[in-house]
Backbone as a printed PyTorch tensor [residue, N CA C, xyz], in Angstrom:
tensor([[[ 36.7110,  61.4200, -15.1930],
         [ 37.3790,  61.8830, -14.2270],
         [ 38.8890,  61.1970, -14.8550]],

        [[ 39.0330,  60.2620, -14.7570],
         [ 40.2590,  59.4260, -15.3150],
         [ 39.6390,  58.8410, -16.7990]],

        [[ 41.3750,  58.4350, -17.1460],
         [ 40.6240,  58.1750, -18.8230],
         [ 41.1940,  56.6110, -18.6840]],

        [[ 40.5910,  55.9870, -19.9190],
         [ 40.2920,  54.7570, -20.2840],
         [ 41.9570,  54.5190, -20.7180]],

        [[ 41.8920,  53.1180, -20.1170],
         [ 43.8570,  52.6360, -20.0770],
         [ 43.9350,  52.1310, -21.5710]],

        [[ 42.5570,  51.5440, -21.9790],
         [ 42.5810,  50.8820, -23.2160],
         [ 42.9860,  51.8920, -24.3890]],

        [[ 42.5300,  52.8920, -24.3790],
         [ 42.4240,  54.1270, -25.6770],
         [ 41.8430,  53.2850, -26.7350]],

        [[ 41.8240,  54.1170, -27.7130],
         [ 40.7130,  53.9560, -29.0330],
         [ 40.5150,  52.4750, -29.4140]],

        [[ 41.8250,  51.4460, -29.2830],
         [ 41.8380,  50.6140, -29.6420],
         [ 40.9450,  49.4760, -29.1550]],

        [[ 40.2920,  49.8340, -27.9280],
         [ 39.6430,  48.5480, -27.7850],
         [ 37.8440,  48.5720, -27.4660]],

        [[ 37.9530,  50.1460, -28.6300],
         [ 36.0780,  49.7640, -28.7840],
         [ 35.7770,  50.7510, -27.7780]],

        [[ 36.0970,  51.3610, -26.7810],
         [ 34.7560,  52.1700, -26.0620],
         [ 35.2850,  51.5050, -25.0280]],

        [[ 36.5520,  50.2950, -24.9240],
         [ 36.2940,  49.9220, -23.1710],
         [ 35.3320,  48.5710, -22.8330]],

        [[ 34.9220,  48.1970, -23.8630],
         [ 33.8630,  47.0680, -24.0130],
         [ 34.2170,  46.2320, -24.7370]],

        [[ 33.6170,  45.1570, -24.1890],
         [ 33.9050,  44.1530, -25.5460],
         [ 32.9500,  43.3660, -25.2350]],

        [[ 31.8850,  42.7750, -26.1050],
         [ 30.7150,  42.0170, -26.3140],
         [ 31.4330,  40.5600, -26.7710]],

        [[ 30.5250,  39.0550, -26.4470],
         [ 30.3990,  38.2760, -26.4230],
         [ 30.3190,  37.4750, -27.6380]],

        [[ 31.0160,  37.0460, -28.5550],
         [ 30.5880,  36.4990, -29.4430],
         [ 31.0360,  37.7830, -30.6710]],

        [[ 30.8850,  38.3690, -30.4780],
         [ 31.0100,  39.8250, -31.4950],
         [ 30.0380,  40.8250, -31.8430]],

        [[ 28.8760,  40.2020, -31.1610],
         [ 27.8370,  40.3630, -31.7500],
         [ 27.2920,  42.4100, -30.4680]],

        [[ 26.4560,  42.8920, -31.5610],
         [ 26.5890,  44.5730, -31.2310],
         [ 24.3860,  44.6910, -31.0180]],

        [[ 24.3020,  45.0390, -29.3390],
         [ 23.7690,  45.0560, -29.6790],
         [ 22.2100,  43.9200, -28.9880]],

        [[ 22.7230,  42.8460, -29.1990],
         [ 21.8730,  41.9220, -29.1970],
         [ 21.5910,  42.1220, -27.3980]],

        [[ 20.1190,  41.2990, -27.2410],
         [ 19.9940,  41.0520, -25.6640],
         [ 20.4410,  39.5340, -25.4680]],

        [[ 21.3370,  39.4780, -23.8310],
         [ 21.6670,  38.5850, -23.0100],
         [ 20.4470,  37.5560, -22.8710]],

        [[ 20.8560,  36.2710, -22.9000],
         [ 19.6260,  35.7290, -23.3480],
         [ 19.9010,  34.3860, -21.8460]],

        [[ 21.3250,  34.8250, -21.7540],
         [ 21.5150,  34.0060, -20.1170],
         [ 20.2560,  34.6550, -18.7620]],

        [[ 20.2580,  33.2050, -17.8880],
         [ 18.8080,  33.4550, -16.5580],
         [ 20.3140,  33.2290, -15.6120]],

        [[ 20.4490,  34.2050, -14.5800],
         [ 21.3300,  33.9650, -13.4820],
         [ 20.5910,  32.7890, -12.8280]],

        [[ 20.4060,  31.6740, -12.5240],
         [ 18.7960,  30.7250, -12.0220],
         [ 20.3370,  30.9530, -10.1380]],

        [[ 20.8250,  31.4110, -10.0760],
         [ 21.4370,  31.2950,  -8.5260],
         [ 20.8500,  32.2210,  -7.2710]],

        [[ 20.3220,  33.0160,  -7.7920],
         [ 19.5200,  33.7200,  -6.5940],
         [ 18.3620,  32.9650,  -6.3910]],

        [[ 17.5170,  32.0890,  -7.8670],
         [ 16.4570,  31.4460,  -7.6090],
         [ 16.5530,  30.4500,  -6.6570]],

        [[ 17.7900,  29.8070,  -6.9510],
         [ 17.4850,  28.4030,  -6.0740],
         [ 18.1560,  28.8040,  -4.4380]],

        [[ 18.6650,  30.3020,  -4.2510],
         [ 18.8220,  30.2360,  -3.0940],
         [ 17.5360,  30.8720,  -2.3610]],

        [[ 16.5580,  31.6980,  -3.0710],
         [ 15.2080,  31.9530,  -2.5780],
         [ 14.7240,  30.3660,  -2.5590]],

        [[ 14.5020,  29.7740,  -3.1890],
         [ 13.7720,  28.3710,  -2.7920],
         [ 14.3460,  27.6590,  -1.3170]],

        [[ 15.4370,  27.3730,  -1.4640],
         [ 15.9500,  26.7590,  -0.5430],
         [ 15.6900,  27.7270,   0.7750]],

        [[ 15.6650,  28.9840,   0.8710],
         [ 14.7210,  29.5060,   2.2960],
         [ 13.6310,  29.1420,   2.2320]],

        [[ 12.9690,  29.2420,   1.4440],
         [ 11.5720,  28.9590,   1.4910],
         [ 11.3930,  27.6120,   1.7510]],

        [[ 12.0610,  26.3920,   1.4890],
         [ 11.9860,  25.1820,   2.1240],
         [ 12.6400,  25.3570,   3.5990]],

        [[ 13.2510,  25.5850,   3.8360],
         [ 14.0310,  25.3560,   5.4910],
         [ 12.5160,  26.3200,   6.2900]],

        [[ 12.1010,  27.3760,   5.9020],
         [ 11.2820,  28.0910,   6.5410],
         [  9.5060,  27.1440,   6.5250]],

        [[  9.6370,  26.5550,   5.7310],
         [  8.6000,  25.0360,   5.5750],
         [  8.4740,  24.3530,   6.6140]],

        [[  9.9410,  23.2240,   6.8630],
         [ 10.2910,  22.2450,   6.7610],
         [ 10.3660,  22.5640,   8.2610]],

        [[ 10.2940,  24.0000,   9.0910],
         [ 10.0740,  24.2270,  10.6420],
         [  9.2150,  24.4430,  10.4980]],

        [[  8.1730,  25.5230,   9.9110],
         [  6.7170,  25.5870,  10.4330],
         [  5.6910,  24.4560,  10.7040]],

        [[  6.1260,  23.2420,   9.8090],
         [  5.1480,  22.8950,   9.4320],
         [  4.6990,  21.9980,  10.4970]],

        [[  5.7610,  21.4440,  11.2390],
         [  5.3380,  20.2870,  12.3700],
         [  5.0310,  21.9120,  13.2300]],

        [[  5.1520,  22.8030,  13.5810],
         [  4.7100,  23.5000,  14.3590],
         [  2.7470,  23.9700,  13.8430]],

        [[  2.7320,  23.3350,  12.5990],
         [  1.3090,  23.8280,  12.8020],
         [ -0.2700,  22.5700,  12.9850]],

        [[  0.8590,  21.4290,  12.8250],
         [ -0.2930,  20.3740,  13.2700],
         [  0.2610,  20.4890,  15.0940]],

        [[ -1.0960,  19.6630,  15.6550],
         [ -2.1410,  19.9100,  16.9440],
         [ -1.8540,  17.7890,  17.2840]],

        [[ -0.7050,  17.5060,  18.1590],
         [ -0.7360,  16.7400,  18.2250],
         [ -2.2140,  15.3510,  18.5130]],

        [[ -3.0210,  15.8550,  20.0960],
         [ -3.9570,  14.9840,  20.3220],
         [ -4.8690,  16.2070,  20.1000]],

        [[ -5.6110,  16.4430,  19.5240],
         [ -6.7840,  17.3320,  18.9920],
         [ -7.7620,  16.9770,  20.2990]],

        [[ -8.2830,  17.5860,  21.0340],
         [ -8.9510,  18.0960,  22.3210],
         [ -9.8560,  19.1810,  22.4670]],

        [[-11.2100,  18.5940,  22.3570],
         [-12.0330,  20.0010,  22.2250],
         [-12.9400,  19.4440,  23.6590]],

        [[-13.4500,  20.4820,  23.7850],
         [-14.0870,  20.4120,  25.4200],
         [-15.5150,  20.7360,  25.2390]],

        [[-16.4950,  20.0450,  26.0430],
         [-18.3140,  20.6380,  26.1150],
         [-18.8520,  21.6530,  25.3930]],

        [[-19.3850,  21.6350,  24.4940],
         [-19.8210,  23.2750,  24.4670],
         [-19.0310,  23.8970,  23.6210]],

        [[-18.4130,  23.4770,  23.0270],
         [-17.6430,  24.7780,  22.2460],
         [-18.2140,  25.3480,  21.2050]],

        [[-17.3250,  26.5630,  20.6660],
         [-17.6330,  27.0380,  18.8820],
         [-16.7260,  26.4220,  18.2140]],

        [[-16.0530,  25.0250,  18.6880],
         [-15.0900,  24.7950,  17.0750],
         [-16.4070,  23.9640,  16.1120]],

        [[-15.4850,  24.4050,  15.1560],
         [-16.1360,  23.3890,  13.7530],
         [-16.0720,  22.2750,  14.2910]],

        [[-16.8370,  21.3960,  13.2900],
         [-16.6210,  19.5350,  13.0360],
         [-15.4370,  19.7400,  12.0860]],

        [[-14.6210,  18.3480,  12.7430],
         [-13.3350,  18.0750,  11.7960],
         [-14.1680,  17.2050,  10.4170]],

        [[-13.5470,  17.2950,   9.3590],
         [-12.8840,  16.3140,   8.6760],
         [-12.9930,  14.8830,   9.1390]],

        [[-13.7680,  13.8380,   8.4850],
         [-12.8910,  12.6030,   8.6910],
         [-13.0700,  11.5380,   6.9030]],

        [[-12.5680,  10.7420,   6.8290],
         [-12.6000,  10.3320,   5.4800],
         [-13.1330,   9.0460,   5.8490]],

        [[-13.1800,   8.3890,   6.6090],
         [-13.7440,   7.4270,   7.7080],
         [-14.4700,   7.2000,   8.7550]],

        [[-14.9220,   6.2090,   8.9780],
         [-15.5230,   6.3120,  10.0000],
         [-14.8470,   6.5160,  11.1930]],

        [[-14.9100,   7.1470,  12.3620],
         [-14.2290,   6.5530,  13.8650],
         [-14.6170,   5.5260,  14.7430]],

        [[-13.3770,   5.1110,  15.3960],
         [-13.8460,   4.5620,  16.5090],
         [-14.3690,   4.9410,  17.6250]],

        [[-15.8050,   4.6400,  17.8140],
         [-15.9490,   6.2490,  18.9370],
         [-16.2770,   5.1220,  20.1010]],

        [[-15.4740,   5.8650,  21.4370],
         [-15.7610,   4.7260,  22.9940],
         [-16.4000,   6.0510,  23.8450]],

        [[-17.6060,   5.5860,  23.6130],
         [-18.3730,   6.4830,  25.1960],
         [-18.5050,   6.5680,  26.5800]],

        [[-18.4400,   7.2690,  27.1270],
         [-18.6070,   6.7910,  28.5600],
         [-20.0690,   7.5490,  28.6960]],

        [[-20.7880,   7.2560,  29.3850],
         [-22.1090,   7.5860,  29.9440],
         [-22.3750,   7.8330,  31.4250]],

        [[-23.9120,   9.0180,  31.8290],
         [-23.4190,   9.3600,  33.0140],
         [-23.2040,   8.4910,  34.2260]],

        [[-23.6500,   6.9630,  34.0680],
         [-23.6090,   6.3830,  35.1380],
         [-21.5260,   5.4120,  35.2560]],

        [[-21.3140,   5.5870,  34.0560],
         [-19.9480,   5.8150,  34.1820],
         [-19.8240,   4.2490,  33.0460]],

        [[-20.8400,   4.0550,  32.6900],
         [-20.3380,   2.8910,  31.5530],
         [-20.0620,   3.4040,  30.6440]],

        [[-19.1040,   2.0990,  29.9270],
         [-17.6020,   1.9270,  29.2020],
         [-18.5310,   1.5060,  27.5560]],

        [[-18.7390,   1.7560,  26.9450],
         [-19.5970,   1.6820,  25.1450],
         [-18.6430,   1.9220,  23.5920]],

        [[-18.1810,   0.6460,  23.3840],
         [-17.4770,   1.1890,  22.2230],
         [-18.3920,   0.8440,  21.1850]],

        [[-18.6490,   1.5710,  20.4790],
         [-19.3480,   1.6540,  19.3810],
         [-20.7200,   1.9910,  19.8890]],

        [[-21.6590,   0.7190,  20.0970],
         [-22.9730,   0.9610,  20.6750],
         [-22.9270,  -0.2820,  21.7290]],

        [[-21.6580,  -0.9270,  21.3710],
         [-21.5280,  -2.0740,  22.4070],
         [-20.8270,  -1.9890,  23.9370]],

        [[-21.9740,  -2.6040,  25.4040],
         [-20.9940,  -2.3010,  26.5140],
         [-19.4220,  -3.0410,  26.5530]],

        [[-19.0940,  -2.2420,  27.3370],
         [-17.5330,  -3.1920,  27.2890],
         [-16.9750,  -2.3270,  28.5090]],

        [[-16.0930,  -3.6680,  28.9320],
         [-15.3690,  -3.3380,  30.8640],
         [-14.3360,  -2.7550,  30.3940]],

        [[-12.8000,  -1.9250,  31.0600],
         [-12.4840,  -1.0210,  30.9340],
         [-10.5250,  -1.7000,  30.6680]],

        [[-11.0640,  -2.8800,  31.0810],
         [ -9.6520,  -4.0630,  30.9940],
         [-10.1770,  -4.3240,  29.3620]],

        [[-10.6500,  -4.3980,  28.1670],
         [-11.4850,  -4.8760,  27.7790],
         [-10.8310,  -3.6960,  26.2120]],

        [[-10.4060,  -2.8540,  26.8480],
         [-10.9610,  -1.3750,  25.7570],
         [ -9.6130,  -1.7590,  24.9850]],

        [[ -8.2390,  -1.9710,  25.5090],
         [ -7.0460,  -2.2810,  24.2730],
         [ -7.2050,  -3.6270,  23.4790]],

        [[ -7.2450,  -4.7230,  23.9330],
         [ -7.6370,  -5.7480,  23.2700],
         [ -8.7100,  -5.2480,  21.8800]],

        [[-10.1580,  -5.4930,  22.5630],
         [-11.0470,  -4.5640,  21.4310],
         [-10.7040,  -3.6100,  19.7520]],

        [[ -9.7760,  -2.5940,  20.6790],
         [ -9.4020,  -1.2190,  19.5740],
         [ -8.3580,  -2.2820,  18.6830]],

        [[ -7.4190,  -2.8560,  19.3850],
         [ -6.6090,  -3.3680,  18.2540],
         [ -6.9320,  -4.7280,  17.4690]],

        [[ -7.9850,  -5.4300,  17.8380],
         [ -9.0120,  -6.2830,  16.7720],
         [ -9.9180,  -5.0590,  15.5030]],

        [[-10.2340,  -4.6720,  16.4260],
         [-10.9190,  -3.9300,  15.6550],
         [-10.2200,  -2.7790,  14.1280]],

        [[ -9.0480,  -2.0020,  15.3020],
         [ -8.8310,  -1.1130,  14.3100],
         [ -8.2340,  -1.5900,  13.1540]],

        [[ -8.5590,  -0.5240,  11.9610],
         [ -8.4730,  -1.3110,  10.1100],
         [ -6.3210,  -0.8100,   9.7000]],

        [[ -6.0500,   0.5870,  10.0820],
         [ -5.0240,   0.9240,  10.1120],
         [ -3.6560,   1.1880,  11.1330]],

        [[ -3.8820,   0.5950,  11.9730],
         [ -3.2710,  -0.1970,  13.4540],
         [ -2.9580,   1.2820,  14.3300]],

        [[ -2.4330,   1.5160,  14.6820],
         [ -2.2370,   3.2790,  15.9410],
         [ -2.5490,   4.0820,  15.1930]],

        [[ -2.5500,   4.3690,  13.6130],
         [ -3.1060,   5.1260,  13.4840],
         [ -3.8830,   5.7120,  13.1710]],

        [[ -5.0730,   4.9990,  13.9670],
         [ -6.6300,   4.5940,  13.7480],
         [ -7.1550,   6.0250,  14.8400]],

        [[ -8.2450,   6.9550,  14.1040],
         [ -9.2620,   7.3730,  14.4890],
         [-10.0200,   7.2690,  15.8020]],

        [[ -9.5200,   7.6950,  17.1150],
         [-10.5670,   7.2690,  18.1540],
         [-11.1830,   7.9990,  19.1140]],

        [[-12.3910,   8.3370,  18.6550],
         [-12.9020,   9.4800,  19.5630],
         [-13.7970,   9.0650,  21.1950]],

        [[-13.2810,  10.2100,  22.1140],
         [-14.1180,   9.5020,  23.0650],
         [-15.1560,  10.4930,  23.2710]],

        [[-15.8490,  10.3990,  23.8950],
         [-17.4780,  10.5980,  24.0700],
         [-17.4280,  10.6800,  25.6610]],

        [[-17.9190,  11.9970,  26.2610],
         [-18.0000,  11.9230,  27.8310],
         [-19.3190,  12.3020,  28.0220]],

        [[-19.9560,  12.1940,  28.4000],
         [-21.1270,  12.8470,  29.1520],
         [-20.7000,  13.8090,  30.0080]],

        [[-21.5690,  15.4030,  30.1330],
         [-21.0270,  16.1890,  30.7870],
         [-21.1740,  15.6440,  32.4010]],

        [[-22.3200,  15.2250,  32.7390],
         [-22.1510,  14.5690,  34.1690],
         [-21.3070,  12.8480,  34.6750]],

        [[-21.0800,  12.1410,  33.3590],
         [-19.9100,  11.5940,  33.7490],
         [-18.4330,  12.2500,  34.6290]],

        [[-18.0970,  10.2400,  35.2380],
         [-17.0980,  11.3810,  36.1680],
         [-16.0600,  11.8860,  35.0680]],

        [[-14.6880,  12.8180,  35.5680],
         [-14.2970,  12.5150,  34.9880],
         [-12.7740,  11.9540,  35.2830]],

        [[-12.9570,  10.8860,  36.2950],
         [-11.8430,  10.1370,  37.0070],
         [-12.2470,   8.9510,  35.7090]],

        [[-13.0090,   8.6200,  35.2240],
         [-13.9170,   7.3240,  33.9440],
         [-13.2480,   7.7020,  32.7440]],

        [[-13.5640,   8.7980,  32.4640],
         [-13.0290,   8.7660,  30.9190],
         [-11.5810,   9.5040,  30.9450]],

        [[-11.0330,   9.9730,  32.0200],
         [ -9.2990,  10.2180,  32.2420],
         [ -8.6420,   8.5980,  31.9080]],

        [[ -9.7230,   7.5720,  33.0580],
         [ -8.4800,   6.3010,  32.9340],
         [ -9.1370,   5.5560,  31.4120]],

        [[-10.3480,   5.5730,  30.6990],
         [-10.1420,   5.3440,  28.8310],
         [ -9.3270,   6.1120,  28.2770]],

        [[ -9.1150,   7.2450,  28.7840],
         [ -8.4880,   7.2240,  27.8840],
         [ -6.4020,   7.0070,  27.7930]],

        [[ -6.3590,   7.4510,  29.1260],
         [ -5.0350,   6.4870,  29.3990],
         [ -4.6310,   5.6990,  29.0250]],

        [[ -5.6470,   4.2760,  28.9020],
         [ -5.7820,   2.8340,  28.6460],
         [ -5.4330,   3.4150,  27.0290]],

        [[ -6.5670,   3.8880,  26.1740],
         [ -5.8560,   3.5810,  24.8850],
         [ -4.5480,   4.4600,  24.6070]],

        [[ -4.4100,   6.0900,  25.2300],
         [ -2.8170,   6.0770,  24.8790],
         [ -1.8290,   5.0710,  25.3770]],

        [[ -1.9010,   4.1330,  26.3080],
         [ -0.9930,   3.8310,  26.8790],
         [ -1.0640,   2.6160,  25.5430]],

        [[ -1.7670,   1.9480,  25.4890],
         [ -1.4820,   1.0280,  23.9140],
         [ -0.7910,   1.6410,  22.9110]],

        [[ -0.5840,   2.6530,  22.7660],
         [ -0.2780,   3.1300,  21.3020],
         [ -0.4660,   3.9750,  20.2980]],

        [[ -1.7980,   4.4750,  20.7460],
         [ -2.8280,   5.1650,  19.9930],
         [ -2.8440,   6.3370,  19.5870]],

        [[ -2.4420,   7.1490,  19.1230],
         [ -2.1660,   8.4940,  19.0210],
         [ -3.1720,   9.6050,  18.8150]],

        [[ -4.1060,   9.5460,  17.8190],
         [ -5.2230,   9.9180,  17.3520],
         [ -6.3630,  10.2510,  18.2900]],

        [[ -6.7050,  10.2630,  19.2000],
         [ -7.7370,  10.8730,  20.3130],
         [ -8.1180,  11.6020,  20.3940]],

        [[ -9.2550,  11.8070,  20.4250],
         [-10.3370,  13.4360,  20.5430],
         [-11.6230,  13.3060,  20.9370]],

        [[-11.7810,  13.8870,  21.5970],
         [-13.0720,  14.0010,  22.5060],
         [-13.5800,  15.0830,  22.0830]],

        [[-15.3200,  14.0560,  21.5280],
         [-16.2420,  14.6930,  20.2760],
         [-17.1200,  15.2720,  22.4020]],

        [[-17.4880,  17.0440,  21.4650],
         [-18.2950,  17.6260,  21.9280],
         [-19.4500,  18.0050,  21.2930]],

        [[-20.3000,  18.7990,  21.4920],
         [-21.6540,  19.2270,  20.6550],
         [-20.9790,  20.4590,  21.0250]],

        [[-21.4260,  21.3280,  19.2860],
         [-21.7820,  22.5100,  18.8620],
         [-22.0930,  23.6940,  20.2650]],

        [[-21.9190,  24.7010,  20.5170],
         [-22.2480,  25.6770,  21.6300],
         [-23.6190,  26.0580,  20.7470]],

        [[-24.6680,  26.4090,  21.0530],
         [-26.0290,  27.0360,  21.0820],
         [-26.2340,  28.3640,  21.0370]],

        [[-26.3750,  29.1330,  19.4700],
         [-26.0400,  30.6940,  20.3570],
         [-28.0680,  30.8440,  21.1270]],

        [[-27.3350,  32.1180,  22.3410],
         [-28.4810,  32.0720,  22.9080],
         [-28.4770,  33.4740,  22.5460]]])
């Protein structure tokens, strides 16, 4: 529609870098790649905390799969009579926190499993969990049996 203002002297209106003709341009524009990577970084930074659960709690006879553990966890058990055991040793409710502090190898990041019998008093199990939690331990889990298919 319109004519070029440069006329015939400009070589058709296009200038090439360095006087080369017909060569491939070997420059990569990195800015869009950096933009995409920053957006992905922000998405993962926001989504990562949402994917973790603070205290994994499993209910008796569930279909949940077994959790992988690198080390042997500390186990606190409550039997039907309300007696409390640390590993296999009977223990009083008041002694739980000092004993846990003595045997925990990784400090307050130690994984502690609470095993409560299905006929054990709910209040006793909750008192045990409250003592462990108030001592500063955050990795507390309830142990259950896998539900049997009928």
